[in-house]
C-alpha positions as CSV (number, residue, x, y, z in Angstrom):
1,M,75.5,101.2,103.5
2,K,74.9,104.8,102.5
3,L,75.8,107.9,104.0
4,N,72.7,109.4,105.6
5,K,71.9,112.9,103.3
6,S,70.9,114.1,106.5
7,Y,74.0,113.6,108.0
8,F,75.8,115.2,105.1
9,A,73.4,118.2,105.2
10,L,74.3,118.7,108.8
11,M,78.3,118.4,108.3
12,L,78.1,121.0,105.7
13,L,76.3,123.5,107.9
14,F,78.2,123.2,111.1
15,I,81.2,123.3,108.5
16,L,79.9,127.0,107.2
17,S,78.9,128.3,110.7
18,F,82.7,128.2,112.0
19,P,85.0,131.3,110.4
20,V,87.1,130.6,107.7
21,K,90.6,131.6,107.8
22,S,92.0,132.9,104.2
23,Y,95.7,131.0,104.0
24,G,96.4,132.1,99.7
25,E,95.6,130.6,96.7
26,I,92.0,128.3,97.0
27,L,92.6,125.0,95.5
28,T,89.4,123.0,95.2
29,L,89.7,119.2,95.4
30,S,89.0,118.6,92.0
31,E,91.4,121.1,90.3
32,G,94.0,119.7,92.9
33,L,93.6,116.8,91.2
34,K,94.3,117.9,88.2
35,Y,96.9,119.9,88.6
36,L,98.8,116.6,90.3
37,I,97.8,114.4,87.2
38,E,99.6,116.9,85.2
39,N,102.3,118.2,87.2
40,N,103.2,114.9,89.9
41,R,107.1,114.1,89.1
42,S,105.9,110.4,89.5
43,M,103.5,110.8,86.4
44,K,106.0,112.6,84.5
45,I,108.4,109.6,85.1
46,A,105.6,107.2,84.4
47,Q,104.6,108.7,81.3
48,K,108.5,108.9,80.1
49,E,108.6,105.2,80.9
50,E,105.6,104.2,78.8
51,S,107.7,106.2,75.8
52,I,110.5,103.8,76.7
53,Y,108.3,100.4,76.2
54,E,107.0,102.5,72.9
55,A,110.5,101.8,71.9
56,N,111.3,98.9,72.6
57,T,108.0,97.8,70.2
58,V,109.6,99.5,67.6
59,L,112.6,97.5,68.2
60,A,110.7,94.4,68.3
61,R,109.0,94.8,65.2
62,A,112.5,95.6,63.4
63,A,113.0,91.8,63.2
64,L,109.3,91.5,61.1
65,L,110.5,93.9,58.4
66,P,113.4,93.4,55.7
67,E,117.2,94.3,56.4
68,I,118.4,96.2,54.0
69,D,122.1,96.7,53.6
70,A,124.4,99.1,51.2
71,S,127.8,99.6,50.9
72,A,130.7,101.4,48.6
73,S,134.0,101.2,48.1
74,F,137.5,102.2,46.2
75,T,140.2,99.8,46.4
76,K,143.7,101.8,45.2
77,Q,146.5,98.9,45.1
78,A,150.5,99.1,44.9
79,Y,150.4,96.0,41.9
80,Q,147.8,95.5,39.6
81,P,146.5,91.5,40.2
82,A,147.8,89.1,37.8
83,A,148.2,85.6,36.8
84,K,151.0,83.7,34.6
85,F,150.1,81.6,32.2
86,G,152.8,80.1,30.9
87,L,155.1,82.8,29.8
88,Q,152.5,85.2,29.7
89,T,151.1,87.7,32.4
90,V,147.7,88.1,32.2
91,P,145.7,90.8,34.2
92,L,143.2,89.9,36.5
93,S,141.4,93.3,37.6
94,E,142.1,96.7,37.8
95,K,144.6,98.2,39.8
96,D,142.5,100.6,41.0
97,F,138.2,99.6,40.9
98,L,135.4,101.2,42.3
99,H,133.0,98.7,44.4
100,Y,129.4,99.0,45.7
101,S,126.4,96.5,46.0
102,I,122.9,96.6,47.7
103,N,121.5,93.4,49.7
104,I,117.9,92.6,51.1
105,Q,116.9,90.0,53.2
106,Q,114.0,89.0,54.9
107,T,112.6,86.1,57.2
108,L,110.3,84.2,55.8
109,F,109.1,81.6,58.4
110,D,111.1,81.4,61.6
111,F,107.8,79.2,63.6
112,K,106.4,82.4,64.9
113,G,109.7,83.5,66.6
114,N,110.1,87.1,66.0
115,Y,105.9,87.2,65.8
116,S,105.7,86.2,69.0
117,K,108.4,88.6,70.0
118,F,106.9,91.7,68.5
119,Q,103.5,90.7,70.1
120,A,105.2,89.9,73.5
121,S,106.8,93.9,73.5
122,K,103.3,95.6,73.0
123,V,101.6,93.4,75.9
124,I,104.4,94.3,78.1
125,L,103.8,98.0,76.8
126,N,100.1,97.5,77.8
127,T,100.8,96.4,81.1
128,K,103.2,99.7,81.6
129,R,99.7,101.4,80.7
130,Y,97.9,99.9,83.4
131,D,100.8,100.9,85.4
132,T,100.7,104.5,84.9
133,L,97.1,104.2,85.9
134,R,97.7,102.7,89.2
135,I,100.6,105.3,89.8
136,K,98.1,108.3,88.7
137,N,95.3,107.0,91.3
138,M,98.0,106.1,93.7
139,V,98.9,109.5,93.7
140,S,95.9,110.7,93.6
141,L,94.6,109.0,97.0
142,N,97.7,110.5,98.3
143,F,97.2,113.9,97.4
144,L,93.3,113.0,98.1
145,I,94.2,112.2,102.0
146,N,96.9,115.0,102.5
147,Y,94.4,117.7,101.0
148,F,91.8,116.0,103.6
149,D,94.5,116.2,106.3
150,L,95.1,119.8,105.4
151,L,91.3,120.5,105.8
152,E,91.4,118.8,109.3
153,A,94.3,120.9,110.1
154,D,92.4,123.9,109.0
155,K,89.4,123.0,111.9
156,M,92.3,122.0,114.4
157,V,93.9,125.7,114.2
158,I,90.1,127.5,114.7
159,V,89.3,125.0,117.5
160,A,92.2,125.8,119.2
161,Q,91.8,129.5,118.6
162,K,88.8,129.1,119.9
163,E,90.1,127.6,123.0
164,V,92.5,130.5,123.6
165,E,89.2,132.9,123.2
166,R,86.9,130.9,125.5
167,L,89.8,130.9,128.0
168,E,91.0,134.7,127.3
169,S,87.3,135.5,128.5
170,H,87.2,133.1,131.2
171,L,90.7,135.0,132.4
172,K,89.1,138.4,132.5
173,D,86.1,137.5,134.4
174,T,88.5,135.6,137.1
175,R,90.6,139.6,136.8
176,N,87.3,141.4,137.7
177,L,86.4,138.8,140.4
178,F,89.7,138.6,141.9
179,E,89.9,142.9,141.8
180,E,86.2,142.7,143.7
181,G,88.1,140.1,146.0
182,L,85.7,137.2,145.4
183,I,87.8,134.8,144.2
184,T,91.5,133.6,145.2
185,K,94.4,134.3,143.4
186,N,94.8,130.4,142.9
187,D,92.2,130.7,140.3
188,L,93.6,133.5,138.3
189,L,97.0,131.6,138.2
190,Q,95.2,128.5,136.9
191,A,93.4,130.5,134.2
192,E,96.8,132.2,133.1
193,V,98.3,128.5,132.8
194,K,95.4,127.3,131.0
195,I,95.7,129.7,128.6
196,S,99.6,129.1,128.3
197,D,99.0,125.6,127.7
198,A,96.0,126.4,124.8
199,K,98.5,128.8,123.0
200,Q,101.3,126.0,122.8
201,R,98.2,124.2,121.5
202,L,97.3,126.6,118.9
203,L,101.0,126.9,118.1
204,S,101.1,123.3,117.6
205,A,98.4,123.0,115.3
206,K,99.7,126.0,112.7
207,N,102.7,123.8,112.4
208,N,101.1,120.8,111.8
209,R,99.0,122.7,109.0
210,E,102.1,124.3,107.4
211,I,103.8,120.8,107.3
212,I,100.6,119.4,105.4
213,E,101.0,122.1,103.3
214,S,104.3,121.9,102.3
215,R,103.5,117.8,101.6
216,L,100.7,118.8,99.2
217,N,103.0,121.2,97.2
218,T,105.7,118.6,96.8
219,L,103.1,116.2,95.8
220,L,101.9,119.4,93.1
221,A,105.8,119.8,92.2
222,R,105.4,123.4,93.7
223,P,107.5,125.6,96.0
224,T,106.8,124.0,99.8
225,T,106.2,127.9,101.0
226,E,103.4,128.5,98.5
227,K,100.5,128.9,100.1
228,I,97.2,126.7,99.7
229,E,93.5,127.8,101.0
230,A,91.7,124.3,100.9
231,V,88.1,123.9,100.3
232,D,85.5,121.4,101.6
233,I,83.8,119.1,99.0
234,E,79.9,120.1,99.4
235,K,78.6,116.7,97.7
236,E,79.4,113.7,98.2
237,P,81.3,111.6,95.3
238,L,78.9,109.4,93.2
239,I,81.2,106.2,93.7
240,I,80.4,105.7,97.3
241,I,78.9,102.4,98.8
242,D,76.0,101.3,97.8
243,H,77.4,98.3,97.8
244,D,78.0,95.4,100.3
245,L,81.3,94.1,100.9
246,E,81.1,91.0,98.2
247,K,79.9,93.4,95.8
248,A,82.9,95.8,96.4
249,W,85.3,92.3,96.2
250,E,83.8,91.9,93.0
251,L,84.1,95.3,91.7
252,A,87.5,95.5,93.0
253,K,88.9,92.1,91.0
254,Q,87.4,93.7,87.9
255,N,88.9,96.7,88.1
256,R,92.0,97.0,90.0
257,V,94.8,97.5,87.6
258,E,97.6,96.3,89.6
259,I,95.4,92.3,88.8
260,K,95.3,93.5,85.2
261,I,99.2,94.2,85.3
262,I,99.7,90.6,86.7
263,D,97.2,88.7,83.8
264,E,99.1,90.8,80.9
265,S,102.8,89.9,82.3
266,L,101.6,86.5,82.2
267,R,100.2,86.4,78.6
268,A,103.5,88.2,77.7
269,L,105.4,85.3,78.8
270,D,103.4,82.7,76.9
271,L,104.3,84.6,73.9
272,E,108.2,85.0,75.2
273,K,107.9,80.7,75.7
274,I,106.6,80.8,71.9
275,S,109.3,82.5,70.7
276,K,112.0,80.9,72.4
277,Q,110.9,77.5,71.3
278,S,111.1,79.0,67.8
279,E,114.9,78.4,68.5
280,Y,114.5,74.6,68.4
281,F,113.6,74.7,64.8
282,P,114.9,76.0,61.4
283,K,114.6,79.4,60.4
284,M,113.8,79.7,56.5
285,Y,114.9,83.1,54.5
286,L,115.6,85.2,51.4
287,K,118.1,86.8,50.3
288,G,118.6,89.1,47.2
289,G,121.3,92.0,45.9
290,Y,123.1,93.6,43.5
291,D,127.0,93.9,43.2
292,Y,128.9,96.0,41.1
293,T,133.5,95.6,40.6
294,E,134.4,98.3,38.4
295,N,136.8,95.6,36.2
296,S,137.0,95.6,32.7
297,Y,138.6,92.3,32.6
298,Q,135.5,90.8,33.3
299,V,132.8,89.9,31.4
300,H,130.2,91.0,33.6
301,E,131.5,93.8,36.1
302,S,127.4,93.7,37.7
303,N,125.4,90.8,38.9
304,W,122.1,90.2,40.3
305,S,121.6,87.6,43.1
306,L,118.5,86.0,44.3
307,M,119.1,82.9,47.5
308,L,116.3,80.9,49.5
309,G,118.2,79.8,52.6
310,T,117.6,78.2,55.9
311,Y,119.7,77.7,59.5
312,I,119.1,76.0,62.4
313,N,120.9,76.6,65.6
314,L,122.0,72.6,66.3
315,F,123.6,73.5,70.0
316,S,123.8,76.2,72.4
317,G,125.0,74.5,75.4
318,G,121.5,74.0,77.2
319,A,120.5,78.0,76.7
320,T,117.1,77.6,75.6
321,K,116.0,74.8,77.4
322,S,117.0,76.8,80.5
323,E,115.2,80.1,79.1
324,L,112.0,78.2,78.6
325,L,112.2,76.6,82.5
326,K,112.9,80.1,83.3
327,I,109.8,81.6,81.9
328,E,107.5,78.4,83.3
329,N,109.2,79.3,86.9
330,Q,108.1,82.7,85.9
331,K,104.9,82.0,85.2
332,L,104.3,80.2,88.4
333,Q,105.8,82.9,90.5
334,M,102.9,85.4,89.0
335,I,100.6,82.7,89.7
336,E,101.1,83.2,93.2
337,Q,101.5,86.8,93.3
338,R,98.7,87.0,91.7
339,N,96.5,85.0,94.5
340,K,98.3,87.2,97.0
341,L,97.4,90.7,95.8
342,I,93.6,89.5,95.6
343,D,93.9,88.6,99.3
344,E,95.7,92.0,100.0
345,I,93.3,94.0,97.9
346,K,90.3,92.2,99.6
347,L,91.9,92.9,102.8
348,E,92.1,96.8,101.7
349,V,88.9,96.6,100.2
350,E,87.1,95.7,103.9
351,R,89.3,97.9,106.0
352,Y,88.2,100.8,104.3
353,Y,85.1,99.8,104.5
354,I,84.9,98.9,107.9
355,D,86.4,102.8,108.5
356,I,84.0,104.2,107.1
357,K,81.0,102.4,109.3
358,N,83.5,103.7,112.4
359,A,83.5,107.0,111.0
360,L,79.6,107.3,110.7
361,E,79.2,105.7,114.1
362,R,81.2,108.6,115.4
363,I,79.8,111.2,113.7
364,N,76.5,110.3,114.7
365,V,77.4,110.0,118.4
366,T,79.1,113.0,118.2
367,K,76.7,115.1,116.0
368,D,75.0,116.5,119.2
369,S,78.0,116.8,121.7
370,I,79.0,120.4,120.7
371,Q,75.7,122.0,121.3
372,Q,75.4,120.1,124.8
373,A,79.2,121.3,125.6
374,E,78.6,124.6,124.6
375,E,75.5,125.1,126.8
376,N,77.3,123.5,129.3
377,L,80.1,125.9,129.4
378,R,77.4,128.3,129.2
379,I,75.7,127.1,132.6
380,N,79.1,126.7,134.5
381,K,80.0,130.6,133.6
382,V,77.1,131.9,134.6
383,K,77.5,129.7,138.0
384,Y,81.1,131.0,138.3
385,E,80.1,134.9,137.8
386,E,77.1,134.5,140.3
387,G,79.8,132.7,142.6
388,I,78.0,129.4,142.9
389,G,80.3,127.9,140.5
390,T,84.3,127.1,140.5
391,A,87.0,128.3,138.1
392,T,87.6,124.7,137.5
393,D,84.4,124.0,136.3
394,V,84.9,126.4,133.9
395,I,88.0,125.6,132.5
396,D,86.9,121.6,132.5
397,A,84.1,123.0,130.3
398,V,86.2,124.6,128.0
399,T,88.3,121.5,127.6
400,L,85.1,119.4,127.1
401,L,83.8,121.5,124.4
402,T,87.4,121.6,122.4
403,I,87.3,117.9,122.8
404,A,83.9,117.6,121.2
405,E,84.7,119.7,118.6
406,T,88.2,118.0,118.2
407,N,86.3,114.9,118.2
408,Y,83.5,115.8,115.8
409,Y,86.1,117.1,113.1
410,K,88.6,113.8,113.0
411,A,85.2,111.7,112.4
412,L,84.4,113.8,110.4
413,Y,87.5,113.6,108.1
414,D,88.8,110.4,108.8
415,L,85.1,109.5,106.9
416,R,86.1,111.5,104.3
417,R,89.7,109.5,103.8
418,A,87.7,105.7,104.3
419,Q,85.5,107.2,101.1
420,G,88.8,108.0,99.0
421,G,90.2,105.1,100.0
422,F,87.2,102.9,99.3
423,I,87.0,104.5,96.2
424,Y,90.5,103.6,95.4
425,S,90.2,100.0,96.6
426,I,87.6,99.0,94.4
427,G,89.6,100.4,91.0
428,E,87.5,103.5,90.2
429,N,89.1,106.6,89.0
430,L,89.6,108.7,92.3
431,Q,89.8,112.1,89.1
432,E,86.4,111.0,87.7
433,A,84.7,110.5,91.4
434,Y,85.6,113.9,92.9
435,N,85.3,115.4,89.6
């Protein structure tokens, strides 16, 4: 399914034919998305979380490197250490002495315990990077929806203003006819009431626009009172529905980072399992060092040492077994979450796909209704001025034209929002799609 180019040209021409009111800073969709990625608070939080996970990989890597310890001390004693040999007292060390040492220990083999833990930390970091991409596309979709909401709100303000202008024109005609004694005062009162009602709708439309503008500013981490002038897109995003629904589902399964996050998390659990299983086996290490103790009574005040050793935990109260069972259950849980996620993504893709089809059909239905409603209003105004029509006919014609314009713009921006949602649902980058 592909949007007909003639429809798009017609929509663009119709939009440009409407007067545009300037509200403030001009912000195109592509500029807004770029600014959003740089300044949005959720994005900044996600980037800081990435830095935290990067630090975790450094911590995990530390277990693979040698551990080096150094110490130094100076001891001052009340009595010089000595021992009795028969009737003699023999000093054993200096009364006051200096001591320093340096030791290096390196794990040689631990059945991939530390290495698997390090690899798991890198995979977890990768999941966090995927999560940052998820947040990026999620806030981009939120911005895009609000941006099109703002464009729709602009059009609703214009539609409401035009309704007021049409009713004011009708009121002017009604006054002239009333002063000439051609109509009753009831027609005049009816026109005044309708203008009051239309002005209320105009006020509501303006208030709604301000609320949407504030939401956009919040997403951009700007003061909520900043003024924004949105600009309608001049062309469709390149990534749009040339696919059938089955192809769209396949693309979503390939591209959606939420699925990649779960797949990477499963990999991390497999590595954590290997690391935890290594606790059942002995670990070999090599330790070397140099010690110096100031003592003129010893043959050697300094000494080098080298030790090859092994150790194993014989009993931990079932902790290792419980941890392994926990990992297995986490894996089973994630597999079910993955299946559930795929079902939800398929539903999301289908919903946006149907929304696009529905919006296109609505545009097709309403594309001629505005011209028809304008012609209907013109005819009823002429009839009213000639005394062969009623004020109610004119007011009804104004209302019909307002409804036609409203329905058209709602269909148009429902299409825009559905297109953005569809691009998001198949896992494509929204910033690139609307660049």
